[in-house]
All heavy atoms as atom14 arrays in JSON, in Angstrom:
{
  "sequence": "MSGNEKNQAKVEQAKGKAKETVGRAVGNERLTAEGRAEQAKGDARQAKEKMKDIFKR",
  "atom14_mask": [
    [1, 1, 1, 1, 1, 1, 1, 1, 0, 0, 0, 0, 0, 0],
    [1, 1, 1, 1, 1, 1, 0, 0, 0, 0, 0, 0, 0, 0],
    [1, 1, 1, 1, 0, 0, 0, 0, 0, 0, 0, 0, 0, 0],
    [1, 1, 1, 1, 1, 1, 1, 1, 0, 0, 0, 0, 0, 0],
    [1, 1, 1, 1, 1, 1, 1, 1, 1, 0, 0, 0, 0, 0],
    [1, 1, 1, 1, 1, 1, 1, 1, 1, 0, 0, 0, 0, 0],
    [1, 1, 1, 1, 1, 1, 1, 1, 0, 0, 0, 0, 0, 0],
    [1, 1, 1, 1, 1, 1, 1, 1, 1, 0, 0, 0, 0, 0],
    [1, 1, 1, 1, 1, 0, 0, 0, 0, 0, 0, 0, 0, 0],
    [1, 1, 1, 1, 1, 1, 1, 1, 1, 0, 0, 0, 0, 0],
    [1, 1, 1, 1, 1, 1, 1, 0, 0, 0, 0, 0, 0, 0],
    [1, 1, 1, 1, 1, 1, 1, 1, 1, 0, 0, 0, 0, 0],
    [1, 1, 1, 1, 1, 1, 1, 1, 1, 0, 0, 0, 0, 0],
    [1, 1, 1, 1, 1, 0, 0, 0, 0, 0, 0, 0, 0, 0],
    [1, 1, 1, 1, 1, 1, 1, 1, 1, 0, 0, 0, 0, 0],
    [1, 1, 1, 1, 0, 0, 0, 0, 0, 0, 0, 0, 0, 0],
    [1, 1, 1, 1, 1, 1, 1, 1, 1, 0, 0, 0, 0, 0],
    [1, 1, 1, 1, 1, 0, 0, 0, 0, 0, 0, 0, 0, 0],
    [1, 1, 1, 1, 1, 1, 1, 1, 1, 0, 0, 0, 0, 0],
    [1, 1, 1, 1, 1, 1, 1, 1, 1, 0, 0, 0, 0, 0],
    [1, 1, 1, 1, 1, 1, 1, 0, 0, 0, 0, 0, 0, 0],
    [1, 1, 1, 1, 1, 1, 1, 0, 0, 0, 0, 0, 0, 0],
    [1, 1, 1, 1, 0, 0, 0, 0, 0, 0, 0, 0, 0, 0],
    [1, 1, 1, 1, 1, 1, 1, 1, 1, 1, 1, 0, 0, 0],
    [1, 1, 1, 1, 1, 0, 0, 0, 0, 0, 0, 0, 0, 0],
    [1, 1, 1, 1, 1, 1, 1, 0, 0, 0, 0, 0, 0, 0],
    [1, 1, 1, 1, 0, 0, 0, 0, 0, 0, 0, 0, 0, 0],
    [1, 1, 1, 1, 1, 1, 1, 1, 0, 0, 0, 0, 0, 0],
    [1, 1, 1, 1, 1, 1, 1, 1, 1, 0, 0, 0, 0, 0],
    [1, 1, 1, 1, 1, 1, 1, 1, 1, 1, 1, 0, 0, 0],
    [1, 1, 1, 1, 1, 1, 1, 1, 0, 0, 0, 0, 0, 0],
    [1, 1, 1, 1, 1, 1, 1, 0, 0, 0, 0, 0, 0, 0],
    [1, 1, 1, 1, 1, 0, 0, 0, 0, 0, 0, 0, 0, 0],
    [1, 1, 1, 1, 1, 1, 1, 1, 1, 0, 0, 0, 0, 0],
    [1, 1, 1, 1, 0, 0, 0, 0, 0, 0, 0, 0, 0, 0],
    [1, 1, 1, 1, 1, 1, 1, 1, 1, 1, 1, 0, 0, 0],
    [1, 1, 1, 1, 1, 0, 0, 0, 0, 0, 0, 0, 0, 0],
    [1, 1, 1, 1, 1, 1, 1, 1, 1, 0, 0, 0, 0, 0],
    [1, 1, 1, 1, 1, 1, 1, 1, 1, 0, 0, 0, 0, 0],
    [1, 1, 1, 1, 1, 0, 0, 0, 0, 0, 0, 0, 0, 0],
    [1, 1, 1, 1, 1, 1, 1, 1, 1, 0, 0, 0, 0, 0],
    [1, 1, 1, 1, 0, 0, 0, 0, 0, 0, 0, 0, 0, 0],
    [1, 1, 1, 1, 1, 1, 1, 1, 0, 0, 0, 0, 0, 0],
    [1, 1, 1, 1, 1, 0, 0, 0, 0, 0, 0, 0, 0, 0],
    [1, 1, 1, 1, 1, 1, 1, 1, 1, 1, 1, 0, 0, 0],
    [1, 1, 1, 1, 1, 1, 1, 1, 1, 0, 0, 0, 0, 0],
    [1, 1, 1, 1, 1, 0, 0, 0, 0, 0, 0, 0, 0, 0],
    [1, 1, 1, 1, 1, 1, 1, 1, 1, 0, 0, 0, 0, 0],
    [1, 1, 1, 1, 1, 1, 1, 1, 1, 0, 0, 0, 0, 0],
    [1, 1, 1, 1, 1, 1, 1, 1, 1, 0, 0, 0, 0, 0],
    [1, 1, 1, 1, 1, 1, 1, 1, 0, 0, 0, 0, 0, 0],
    [1, 1, 1, 1, 1, 1, 1, 1, 1, 0, 0, 0, 0, 0],
    [1, 1, 1, 1, 1, 1, 1, 1, 0, 0, 0, 0, 0, 0],
    [1, 1, 1, 1, 1, 1, 1, 1, 0, 0, 0, 0, 0, 0],
    [1, 1, 1, 1, 1, 1, 1, 1, 1, 1, 1, 0, 0, 0],
    [1, 1, 1, 1, 1, 1, 1, 1, 1, 0, 0, 0, 0, 0],
    [1, 1, 1, 1, 1, 1, 1, 1, 1, 1, 1, 0, 0, 0]
  ],
  "atom14_positions": [
    [[9.7, 12.73, 2.27], [9.82, 11.28, 2.36], [11.15, 10.82, 1.78], [11.55, 11.36, 0.76], [8.67, 10.61, 1.58], [7.3, 10.77, 2.23], [5.97, 10.23, 1.2], [6.09, 8.5, 1.35], [0.0, 0.0, 0.0], [0.0, 0.0, 0.0], [0.0, 0.0, 0.0], [0.0, 0.0, 0.0], [0.0, 0.0, 0.0], [0.0, 0.0, 0.0]],
    [[11.69, 9.85, 2.4], [12.92, 9.3, 1.79], [12.53, 8.56, 0.53], [11.43, 7.95, 0.45], [13.63, 8.41, 2.77], [12.91, 7.2, 2.97], [0.0, 0.0, 0.0], [0.0, 0.0, 0.0], [0.0, 0.0, 0.0], [0.0, 0.0, 0.0], [0.0, 0.0, 0.0], [0.0, 0.0, 0.0], [0.0, 0.0, 0.0], [0.0, 0.0, 0.0]],
    [[13.36, 8.61, -0.45], [13.04, 7.97, -1.72], [12.69, 6.53, -1.65], [11.78, 6.05, -2.27], [0.0, 0.0, 0.0], [0.0, 0.0, 0.0], [0.0, 0.0, 0.0], [0.0, 0.0, 0.0], [0.0, 0.0, 0.0], [0.0, 0.0, 0.0], [0.0, 0.0, 0.0], [0.0, 0.0, 0.0], [0.0, 0.0, 0.0], [0.0, 0.0, 0.0]],
    [[13.5, 5.78, -0.9], [13.31, 4.36, -0.8], [11.97, 4.01, -0.13], [11.24, 3.14, -0.59], [14.45, 3.72, -0.02], [14.37, 2.21, -0.05], [13.95, 1.59, -1.02], [14.84, 1.58, 1.02], [0.0, 0.0, 0.0], [0.0, 0.0, 0.0], [0.0, 0.0, 0.0], [0.0, 0.0, 0.0], [0.0, 0.0, 0.0], [0.0, 0.0, 0.0]],
    [[11.66, 4.66, 0.96], [10.41, 4.4, 1.67], [9.2, 4.8, 0.8], [8.22, 4.13, 0.78], [10.37, 5.14, 3.01], [11.35, 4.61, 4.02], [10.95, 3.21, 4.56], [9.75, 2.97, 4.74], [11.86, 2.42, 4.78], [0.0, 0.0, 0.0], [0.0, 0.0, 0.0], [0.0, 0.0, 0.0], [0.0, 0.0, 0.0], [0.0, 0.0, 0.0]],
    [[9.34, 5.9, 0.11], [8.25, 6.4, -0.76], [7.99, 5.39, -1.84], [6.83, 5.04, -2.11], [8.61, 7.74, -1.36], [7.56, 8.33, -2.23], [7.97, 9.66, -2.78], [6.88, 10.27, -3.63], [7.28, 11.56, -4.2], [0.0, 0.0, 0.0], [0.0, 0.0, 0.0], [0.0, 0.0, 0.0], [0.0, 0.0, 0.0], [0.0, 0.0, 0.0]],
    [[9.05, 4.87, -2.44], [8.87, 3.89, -3.53], [8.27, 2.61, -2.97], [7.44, 1.99, -3.63], [10.24, 3.61, -4.2], [10.71, 4.75, -5.01], [9.9, 5.63, -5.46], [12.01, 4.83, -5.24], [0.0, 0.0, 0.0], [0.0, 0.0, 0.0], [0.0, 0.0, 0.0], [0.0, 0.0, 0.0], [0.0, 0.0, 0.0], [0.0, 0.0, 0.0]],
    [[8.73, 2.18, -1.79], [8.21, 0.97, -1.23], [6.72, 1.09, -0.93], [5.97, 0.14, -1.16], [8.99, 0.64, 0.05], [8.78, -0.78, 0.5], [9.78, -1.16, 1.61], [10.49, -0.33, 2.11], [9.78, -2.42, 1.96], [0.0, 0.0, 0.0], [0.0, 0.0, 0.0], [0.0, 0.0, 0.0], [0.0, 0.0, 0.0], [0.0, 0.0, 0.0]],
    [[6.28, 2.24, -0.47], [4.87, 2.51, -0.21], [4.06, 2.39, -1.47], [3.0, 1.77, -1.5], [4.68, 3.83, 0.47], [0.0, 0.0, 0.0], [0.0, 0.0, 0.0], [0.0, 0.0, 0.0], [0.0, 0.0, 0.0], [0.0, 0.0, 0.0], [0.0, 0.0, 0.0], [0.0, 0.0, 0.0], [0.0, 0.0, 0.0], [0.0, 0.0, 0.0]],
    [[4.57, 3.0, -2.54], [3.84, 2.97, -3.83], [3.78, 1.56, -4.35], [2.74, 1.13, -4.91], [4.57, 3.89, -4.84], [4.44, 5.33, -4.51], [3.08, 5.84, -4.67], [3.0, 7.35, -4.37], [1.65, 7.84, -4.38], [0.0, 0.0, 0.0], [0.0, 0.0, 0.0], [0.0, 0.0, 0.0], [0.0, 0.0, 0.0], [0.0, 0.0, 0.0]],
    [[4.84, 0.77, -4.22], [4.86, -0.62, -4.69], [3.82, -1.43, -3.93], [3.09, -2.22, -4.55], [6.27, -1.22, -4.59], [6.25, -2.75, -4.78], [7.22, -0.59, -5.55], [0.0, 0.0, 0.0], [0.0, 0.0, 0.0], [0.0, 0.0, 0.0], [0.0, 0.0, 0.0], [0.0, 0.0, 0.0], [0.0, 0.0, 0.0], [0.0, 0.0, 0.0]],
    [[3.8, -1.27, -2.64], [2.82, -1.99, -1.82], [1.42, -1.66, -2.2], [0.54, -2.52, -2.34], [3.04, -1.74, -0.32], [4.2, -2.44, 0.26], [4.42, -2.12, 1.71], [3.94, -1.08, 2.19], [5.14, -2.87, 2.38], [0.0, 0.0, 0.0], [0.0, 0.0, 0.0], [0.0, 0.0, 0.0], [0.0, 0.0, 0.0], [0.0, 0.0, 0.0]],
    [[1.16, -0.37, -2.46], [-0.19, 0.06, -2.88], [-0.54, -0.54, -4.23], [-1.66, -1.05, -4.41], [-0.27, 1.57, -2.89], [-0.2, 2.21, -1.55], [0.02, 3.71, -1.62], [0.53, 4.24, -2.59], [-0.39, 4.4, -0.55], [0.0, 0.0, 0.0], [0.0, 0.0, 0.0], [0.0, 0.0, 0.0], [0.0, 0.0, 0.0], [0.0, 0.0, 0.0]],
    [[0.38, -0.55, -5.15], [0.1, -1.08, -6.49], [-0.13, -2.6, -6.44], [-1.04, -3.1, -7.11], [1.26, -0.75, -7.42], [0.0, 0.0, 0.0], [0.0, 0.0, 0.0], [0.0, 0.0, 0.0], [0.0, 0.0, 0.0], [0.0, 0.0, 0.0], [0.0, 0.0, 0.0], [0.0, 0.0, 0.0], [0.0, 0.0, 0.0], [0.0, 0.0, 0.0]],
    [[0.76, -3.31, -5.71], [0.57, -4.75, -5.61], [-0.77, -5.07, -4.96], [-1.45, -6.02, -5.37], [1.73, -5.35, -4.78], [3.0, -5.53, -5.56], [4.17, -5.98, -4.69], [3.88, -7.14, -3.8], [5.02, -7.57, -2.99], [0.0, 0.0, 0.0], [0.0, 0.0, 0.0], [0.0, 0.0, 0.0], [0.0, 0.0, 0.0], [0.0, 0.0, 0.0]],
    [[-1.13, -4.35, -3.94], [-2.38, -4.56, -3.23], [-3.54, -4.34, -4.19], [-4.53, -5.11, -4.21], [0.0, 0.0, 0.0], [0.0, 0.0, 0.0], [0.0, 0.0, 0.0], [0.0, 0.0, 0.0], [0.0, 0.0, 0.0], [0.0, 0.0, 0.0], [0.0, 0.0, 0.0], [0.0, 0.0, 0.0], [0.0, 0.0, 0.0], [0.0, 0.0, 0.0]],
    [[-3.49, -3.29, -4.97], [-4.58, -2.98, -5.9], [-4.74, -4.12, -6.95], [-5.83, -4.53, -7.27], [-4.35, -1.64, -6.59], [-5.47, -1.18, -7.44], [-6.72, -0.89, -6.62], [-7.81, -0.34, -7.46], [-9.08, -0.24, -6.74], [0.0, 0.0, 0.0], [0.0, 0.0, 0.0], [0.0, 0.0, 0.0], [0.0, 0.0, 0.0], [0.0, 0.0, 0.0]],
    [[-3.57, -4.58, -7.42], [-3.58, -5.67, -8.41], [-4.16, -6.94, -7.82], [-5.01, -7.6, -8.44], [-2.17, -5.94, -8.89], [0.0, 0.0, 0.0], [0.0, 0.0, 0.0], [0.0, 0.0, 0.0], [0.0, 0.0, 0.0], [0.0, 0.0, 0.0], [0.0, 0.0, 0.0], [0.0, 0.0, 0.0], [0.0, 0.0, 0.0], [0.0, 0.0, 0.0]],
    [[-3.76, -7.29, -6.58], [-4.31, -8.49, -5.93], [-5.8, -8.36, -5.74], [-6.58, -9.3, -5.96], [-3.66, -8.68, -4.58], [-2.34, -9.41, -4.61], [-1.86, -9.66, -3.17], [-0.55, -10.38, -3.13], [-0.1, -10.6, -1.75], [0.0, 0.0, 0.0], [0.0, 0.0, 0.0], [0.0, 0.0, 0.0], [0.0, 0.0, 0.0], [0.0, 0.0, 0.0]],
    [[-6.25, -7.17, -5.29], [-7.69, -6.95, -5.06], [-8.47, -7.13, -6.38], [-9.48, -7.76, -6.39], [-7.91, -5.59, -4.45], [-9.38, -5.33, -4.16], [-9.61, -3.94, -3.61], [-8.69, -3.13, -3.47], [-10.79, -3.67, -3.26], [0.0, 0.0, 0.0], [0.0, 0.0, 0.0], [0.0, 0.0, 0.0], [0.0, 0.0, 0.0], [0.0, 0.0, 0.0]],
    [[-7.92, -6.51, -7.43], [-8.62, -6.62, -8.73], [-8.7, -8.05, -9.21], [-9.75, -8.49, -9.7], [-7.89, -5.72, -9.75], [-7.86, -4.4, -9.27], [-8.56, -5.76, -11.11], [0.0, 0.0, 0.0], [0.0, 0.0, 0.0], [0.0, 0.0, 0.0], [0.0, 0.0, 0.0], [0.0, 0.0, 0.0], [0.0, 0.0, 0.0], [0.0, 0.0, 0.0]],
    [[-7.59, -8.79, -9.15], [-7.58, -10.16, -9.6], [-8.51, -11.0, -8.69], [-9.29, -11.84, -9.22], [-6.15, -10.74, -9.57], [-6.16, -12.24, -9.78], [-5.29, -10.06, -10.62], [0.0, 0.0, 0.0], [0.0, 0.0, 0.0], [0.0, 0.0, 0.0], [0.0, 0.0, 0.0], [0.0, 0.0, 0.0], [0.0, 0.0, 0.0], [0.0, 0.0, 0.0]],
    [[-8.49, -10.77, -7.4], [-9.34, -11.51, -6.5], [-10.82, -11.3, -6.82], [-11.61, -12.24, -6.8], [0.0, 0.0, 0.0], [0.0, 0.0, 0.0], [0.0, 0.0, 0.0], [0.0, 0.0, 0.0], [0.0, 0.0, 0.0], [0.0, 0.0, 0.0], [0.0, 0.0, 0.0], [0.0, 0.0, 0.0], [0.0, 0.0, 0.0], [0.0, 0.0, 0.0]],
    [[-11.2, -10.05, -7.13], [-12.59, -9.79, -7.47], [-12.93, -10.47, -8.83], [-14.02, -10.98, -9.01], [-12.8, -8.3, -7.6], [-12.94, -7.65, -6.27], [-13.29, -6.18, -6.42], [-13.33, -5.56, -5.1], [-13.76, -4.34, -4.86], [-14.21, -3.62, -5.85], [-13.73, -3.85, -3.66], [0.0, 0.0, 0.0], [0.0, 0.0, 0.0], [0.0, 0.0, 0.0]],
    [[-11.99, -10.42, -9.8], [-12.25, -10.97, -11.1], [-12.51, -12.47, -11.04], [-13.35, -13.01, -11.78], [-11.1, -10.67, -12.05], [0.0, 0.0, 0.0], [0.0, 0.0, 0.0], [0.0, 0.0, 0.0], [0.0, 0.0, 0.0], [0.0, 0.0, 0.0], [0.0, 0.0, 0.0], [0.0, 0.0, 0.0], [0.0, 0.0, 0.0], [0.0, 0.0, 0.0]],
    [[-11.77, -13.18, -10.22], [-11.9, -14.65, -10.12], [-12.83, -15.07, -8.97], [-13.06, -16.25, -8.79], [-10.52, -15.35, -10.01], [-9.69, -15.11, -11.22], [-9.8, -14.95, -8.76], [0.0, 0.0, 0.0], [0.0, 0.0, 0.0], [0.0, 0.0, 0.0], [0.0, 0.0, 0.0], [0.0, 0.0, 0.0], [0.0, 0.0, 0.0], [0.0, 0.0, 0.0]],
    [[-13.33, -14.12, -8.21], [-14.21, -14.46, -7.14], [-13.52, -15.02, -5.89], [-14.1, -15.77, -5.1], [0.0, 0.0, 0.0], [0.0, 0.0, 0.0], [0.0, 0.0, 0.0], [0.0, 0.0, 0.0], [0.0, 0.0, 0.0], [0.0, 0.0, 0.0], [0.0, 0.0, 0.0], [0.0, 0.0, 0.0], [0.0, 0.0, 0.0], [0.0, 0.0, 0.0]],
    [[-12.24, -14.68, -5.69], [-11.48, -15.19, -4.55], [-11.47, -14.13, -3.46], [-10.74, -13.12, -3.56], [-10.07, -15.52, -5.03], [-9.24, -16.16, -3.96], [-9.46, -15.97, -2.78], [-8.26, -16.97, -4.42], [0.0, 0.0, 0.0], [0.0, 0.0, 0.0], [0.0, 0.0, 0.0], [0.0, 0.0, 0.0], [0.0, 0.0, 0.0], [0.0, 0.0, 0.0]],
    [[-12.26, -14.33, -2.43], [-12.39, -13.36, -1.36], [-11.1, -13.17, -0.58], [-10.78, -12.09, -0.11], [-13.53, -13.73, -0.46], [-14.9, -13.54, -1.04], [-16.03, -13.87, -0.13], [-15.83, -13.78, 1.09], [-17.11, -14.24, -0.62], [0.0, 0.0, 0.0], [0.0, 0.0, 0.0], [0.0, 0.0, 0.0], [0.0, 0.0, 0.0], [0.0, 0.0, 0.0]],
    [[-10.36, -14.28, -0.4], [-9.11, -14.23, 0.37], [-8.11, -13.33, -0.35], [-7.44, -12.51, 0.27], [-8.53, -15.62, 0.56], [-7.35, -15.64, 1.51], [-6.7, -17.0, 1.67], [-5.4, -16.89, 1.06], [-4.97, -17.49, -0.01], [-5.75, -18.36, -0.67], [-3.79, -17.33, -0.5], [0.0, 0.0, 0.0], [0.0, 0.0, 0.0], [0.0, 0.0, 0.0]],
    [[-7.98, -13.48, -1.64], [-7.03, -12.69, -2.45], [-7.49, -11.2, -2.43], [-6.63, -10.32, -2.31], [-6.98, -13.2, -3.88], [-5.88, -12.62, -4.75], [-4.49, -12.85, -4.16], [-5.95, -13.23, -6.14], [0.0, 0.0, 0.0], [0.0, 0.0, 0.0], [0.0, 0.0, 0.0], [0.0, 0.0, 0.0], [0.0, 0.0, 0.0], [0.0, 0.0, 0.0]],
    [[-8.75, -10.96, -2.49], [-9.26, -9.61, -2.4], [-8.94, -8.97, -1.08], [-8.44, -7.8, -1.02], [-10.82, -9.58, -2.62], [-11.13, -10.17, -3.88], [-11.37, -8.19, -2.58], [0.0, 0.0, 0.0], [0.0, 0.0, 0.0], [0.0, 0.0, 0.0], [0.0, 0.0, 0.0], [0.0, 0.0, 0.0], [0.0, 0.0, 0.0], [0.0, 0.0, 0.0]],
    [[-9.11, -9.7, 0.02], [-8.79, -9.2, 1.33], [-7.28, -8.95, 1.49], [-6.87, -7.98, 2.09], [-9.29, -10.19, 2.37], [0.0, 0.0, 0.0], [0.0, 0.0, 0.0], [0.0, 0.0, 0.0], [0.0, 0.0, 0.0], [0.0, 0.0, 0.0], [0.0, 0.0, 0.0], [0.0, 0.0, 0.0], [0.0, 0.0, 0.0], [0.0, 0.0, 0.0]],
    [[-6.48, -9.87, 0.97], [-5.02, -9.68, 1.02], [-4.63, -8.39, 0.27], [-3.76, -7.67, 0.73], [-4.27, -10.85, 0.36], [-4.21, -12.09, 1.22], [-3.51, -13.21, 0.52], [-2.81, -13.02, -0.49], [-3.67, -14.34, 1.0], [0.0, 0.0, 0.0], [0.0, 0.0, 0.0], [0.0, 0.0, 0.0], [0.0, 0.0, 0.0], [0.0, 0.0, 0.0]],
    [[-5.25, -8.16, -0.86], [-4.96, -6.95, -1.61], [-5.32, -5.67, -0.84], [-4.56, -4.73, -0.81], [0.0, 0.0, 0.0], [0.0, 0.0, 0.0], [0.0, 0.0, 0.0], [0.0, 0.0, 0.0], [0.0, 0.0, 0.0], [0.0, 0.0, 0.0], [0.0, 0.0, 0.0], [0.0, 0.0, 0.0], [0.0, 0.0, 0.0], [0.0, 0.0, 0.0]],
    [[-6.48, -5.71, -0.18], [-6.88, -4.55, 0.62], [-5.9, -4.32, 1.77], [-5.54, -3.19, 2.07], [-8.28, -4.76, 1.16], [-9.33, -4.55, 0.15], [-10.71, -4.56, 0.79], [-11.73, -4.68, -0.23], [-12.78, -5.47, -0.14], [-12.97, -6.23, 0.92], [-13.67, -5.51, -1.12], [0.0, 0.0, 0.0], [0.0, 0.0, 0.0], [0.0, 0.0, 0.0]],
    [[-5.49, -5.4, 2.37], [-4.51, -5.3, 3.5], [-3.19, -4.72, 3.03], [-2.59, -3.92, 3.71], [-4.35, -6.68, 4.14], [0.0, 0.0, 0.0], [0.0, 0.0, 0.0], [0.0, 0.0, 0.0], [0.0, 0.0, 0.0], [0.0, 0.0, 0.0], [0.0, 0.0, 0.0], [0.0, 0.0, 0.0], [0.0, 0.0, 0.0], [0.0, 0.0, 0.0]],
    [[-2.74, -5.17, 1.87], [-1.46, -4.69, 1.37], [-1.56, -3.21, 0.98], [-0.61, -2.42, 1.23], [-1.05, -5.5, 0.12], [0.44, -5.4, -0.15], [0.94, -6.57, -1.01], [0.32, -7.65, -0.99], [1.98, -6.34, -1.66], [0.0, 0.0, 0.0], [0.0, 0.0, 0.0], [0.0, 0.0, 0.0], [0.0, 0.0, 0.0], [0.0, 0.0, 0.0]],
    [[-2.68, -2.81, 0.46], [-2.9, -1.37, 0.17], [-2.87, -0.55, 1.46], [-2.29, 0.51, 1.5], [-4.24, -1.16, -0.53], [-4.23, -1.53, -2.0], [-5.58, -1.27, -2.61], [-6.03, -0.11, -2.59], [-6.25, -2.29, -3.11], [0.0, 0.0, 0.0], [0.0, 0.0, 0.0], [0.0, 0.0, 0.0], [0.0, 0.0, 0.0], [0.0, 0.0, 0.0]],
    [[-3.5, -1.06, 2.46], [-3.56, -0.37, 3.76], [-2.14, -0.23, 4.36], [-1.78, 0.8, 4.9], [-4.48, -1.09, 4.74], [0.0, 0.0, 0.0], [0.0, 0.0, 0.0], [0.0, 0.0, 0.0], [0.0, 0.0, 0.0], [0.0, 0.0, 0.0], [0.0, 0.0, 0.0], [0.0, 0.0, 0.0], [0.0, 0.0, 0.0], [0.0, 0.0, 0.0]],
    [[-1.35, -1.28, 4.19], [0.04, -1.25, 4.68], [0.84, -0.15, 3.97], [1.58, 0.59, 4.57], [0.66, -2.61, 4.46], [2.03, -2.77, 5.03], [2.55, -4.2, 4.83], [4.01, -4.32, 5.28], [4.5, -5.67, 4.99], [0.0, 0.0, 0.0], [0.0, 0.0, 0.0], [0.0, 0.0, 0.0], [0.0, 0.0, 0.0], [0.0, 0.0, 0.0]],
    [[0.63, -0.06, 2.65], [1.32, 0.95, 1.86], [0.86, 2.34, 2.26], [1.64, 3.29, 2.37], [0.0, 0.0, 0.0], [0.0, 0.0, 0.0], [0.0, 0.0, 0.0], [0.0, 0.0, 0.0], [0.0, 0.0, 0.0], [0.0, 0.0, 0.0], [0.0, 0.0, 0.0], [0.0, 0.0, 0.0], [0.0, 0.0, 0.0], [0.0, 0.0, 0.0]],
    [[-0.43, 2.46, 2.53], [-0.98, 3.79, 2.94], [-0.39, 4.19, 4.28], [-0.06, 5.37, 4.5], [-2.54, 3.69, 3.05], [-3.21, 3.59, 1.71], [-2.56, 3.84, 0.67], [-4.42, 3.16, 1.71], [0.0, 0.0, 0.0], [0.0, 0.0, 0.0], [0.0, 0.0, 0.0], [0.0, 0.0, 0.0], [0.0, 0.0, 0.0], [0.0, 0.0, 0.0]],
    [[-0.3, 3.24, 5.19], [0.25, 3.52, 6.52], [1.75, 3.93, 6.4], [2.15, 4.88, 7.09], [0.1, 2.33, 7.43], [0.0, 0.0, 0.0], [0.0, 0.0, 0.0], [0.0, 0.0, 0.0], [0.0, 0.0, 0.0], [0.0, 0.0, 0.0], [0.0, 0.0, 0.0], [0.0, 0.0, 0.0], [0.0, 0.0, 0.0], [0.0, 0.0, 0.0]],
    [[2.48, 3.24, 5.58], [3.92, 3.59, 5.42], [4.04, 5.0, 4.84], [4.86, 5.78, 5.28], [4.57, 2.57, 4.47], [6.06, 2.85, 4.24], [6.65, 1.89, 3.25], [6.42, 0.48, 3.56], [7.25, -0.23, 4.3], [8.3, 0.28, 4.82], [6.99, -1.5, 4.52], [0.0, 0.0, 0.0], [0.0, 0.0, 0.0], [0.0, 0.0, 0.0]],
    [[3.18, 5.32, 3.9], [3.23, 6.65, 3.28], [2.86, 7.74, 4.32], [3.52, 8.75, 4.36], [2.26, 6.7, 2.1], [2.37, 7.95, 1.28], [1.48, 7.89, 0.05], [0.42, 7.29, 0.03], [1.95, 8.53, -1.05], [0.0, 0.0, 0.0], [0.0, 0.0, 0.0], [0.0, 0.0, 0.0], [0.0, 0.0, 0.0], [0.0, 0.0, 0.0]],
    [[1.85, 7.49, 5.1], [1.47, 8.44, 6.12], [2.57, 8.64, 7.15], [2.82, 9.76, 7.59], [0.18, 7.98, 6.85], [0.0, 0.0, 0.0], [0.0, 0.0, 0.0], [0.0, 0.0, 0.0], [0.0, 0.0, 0.0], [0.0, 0.0, 0.0], [0.0, 0.0, 0.0], [0.0, 0.0, 0.0], [0.0, 0.0, 0.0], [0.0, 0.0, 0.0]],
    [[3.24, 7.56, 7.54], [4.34, 7.62, 8.51], [5.47, 8.53, 7.94], [5.99, 9.39, 8.64], [4.85, 6.25, 8.79], [6.07, 6.24, 9.74], [6.66, 4.85, 9.87], [7.58, 4.6, 8.68], [8.37, 3.42, 8.78], [0.0, 0.0, 0.0], [0.0, 0.0, 0.0], [0.0, 0.0, 0.0], [0.0, 0.0, 0.0], [0.0, 0.0, 0.0]],
    [[5.8, 8.32, 6.69], [6.87, 9.12, 6.07], [6.48, 10.58, 5.95], [7.31, 11.47, 6.14], [7.25, 8.53, 4.74], [7.94, 7.19, 4.84], [9.23, 7.28, 5.63], [10.03, 8.22, 5.44], [9.43, 6.41, 6.51], [0.0, 0.0, 0.0], [0.0, 0.0, 0.0], [0.0, 0.0, 0.0], [0.0, 0.0, 0.0], [0.0, 0.0, 0.0]],
    [[5.23, 10.83, 5.65], [4.77, 12.25, 5.58], [4.86, 12.92, 6.97], [5.26, 14.1, 7.03], [3.34, 12.29, 5.08], [3.26, 12.11, 3.57], [1.81, 12.24, 3.06], [1.78, 12.02, 1.57], [0.41, 12.18, 1.03], [0.0, 0.0, 0.0], [0.0, 0.0, 0.0], [0.0, 0.0, 0.0], [0.0, 0.0, 0.0], [0.0, 0.0, 0.0]],
    [[4.53, 12.17, 8.03], [4.64, 12.75, 9.34], [6.1, 13.02, 9.7], [6.41, 14.06, 10.29], [4.02, 11.8, 10.4], [2.51, 11.7, 10.31], [1.71, 13.28, 10.45], [2.04, 13.66, 12.15], [0.0, 0.0, 0.0], [0.0, 0.0, 0.0], [0.0, 0.0, 0.0], [0.0, 0.0, 0.0], [0.0, 0.0, 0.0], [0.0, 0.0, 0.0]],
    [[7.0, 12.17, 9.31], [8.41, 12.39, 9.53], [8.83, 13.69, 8.85], [9.61, 14.47, 9.45], [9.27, 11.24, 8.98], [9.32, 10.03, 9.84], [10.27, 9.06, 9.1], [10.45, 7.77, 9.8], [11.32, 6.88, 9.03], [0.0, 0.0, 0.0], [0.0, 0.0, 0.0], [0.0, 0.0, 0.0], [0.0, 0.0, 0.0], [0.0, 0.0, 0.0]],
    [[8.41, 13.88, 7.62], [8.78, 15.11, 6.89], [8.26, 16.34, 7.57], [8.94, 17.35, 7.6], [8.25, 15.04, 5.44], [9.02, 14.06, 4.57], [10.14, 13.65, 4.99], [8.55, 13.75, 3.46], [0.0, 0.0, 0.0], [0.0, 0.0, 0.0], [0.0, 0.0, 0.0], [0.0, 0.0, 0.0], [0.0, 0.0, 0.0], [0.0, 0.0, 0.0]],
    [[7.04, 16.25, 8.08], [6.45, 17.43, 8.77], [7.29, 17.83, 9.97], [7.57, 19.02, 10.19], [5.0, 17.13, 9.14], [4.1, 17.11, 7.9], [4.47, 18.17, 10.14], [2.7, 16.58, 8.16], [0.0, 0.0, 0.0], [0.0, 0.0, 0.0], [0.0, 0.0, 0.0], [0.0, 0.0, 0.0], [0.0, 0.0, 0.0], [0.0, 0.0, 0.0]],
    [[7.72, 16.85, 10.74], [8.46, 17.13, 11.97], [9.91, 17.47, 11.76], [10.58, 17.98, 12.66], [8.32, 15.97, 12.98], [6.96, 15.93, 13.59], [6.08, 14.92, 13.27], [6.52, 16.91, 14.43], [4.81, 14.89, 13.82], [5.23, 16.89, 15.0], [4.37, 15.84, 14.69], [0.0, 0.0, 0.0], [0.0, 0.0, 0.0], [0.0, 0.0, 0.0]],
    [[10.44, 17.25, 10.53], [11.82, 17.59, 10.24], [11.94, 19.08, 10.08], [13.01, 19.66, 10.22], [12.26, 16.89, 8.92], [12.63, 15.46, 9.15], [13.15, 14.85, 7.83], [13.47, 13.42, 8.0], [13.94, 12.82, 6.74], [0.0, 0.0, 0.0], [0.0, 0.0, 0.0], [0.0, 0.0, 0.0], [0.0, 0.0, 0.0], [0.0, 0.0, 0.0]],
    [[10.87, 19.75, 9.69], [10.92, 21.2, 9.44], [10.88, 21.98, 10.65], [10.67, 22.06, 11.61], [9.74, 21.61, 8.53], [9.87, 20.89, 7.2], [8.73, 21.25, 6.31], [8.86, 20.49, 5.07], [7.99, 20.44, 4.13], [6.88, 21.13, 4.29], [8.18, 19.74, 3.08], [0.0, 0.0, 0.0], [0.0, 0.0, 0.0], [0.0, 0.0, 0.0]]
  ]
}
């Protein structure tokens, strides 16, 4: 994985987890859903980069 993309994926996952946690703590379903979506976006970015690495070899 390229360093920048890898870092961006981790940041998205962390931000998403934080949003989800805060949303659950305050009972805000929209914030919880946004957090889950952001985590999924980070997961997808990470998977895409892993696939790129596989095909580079």
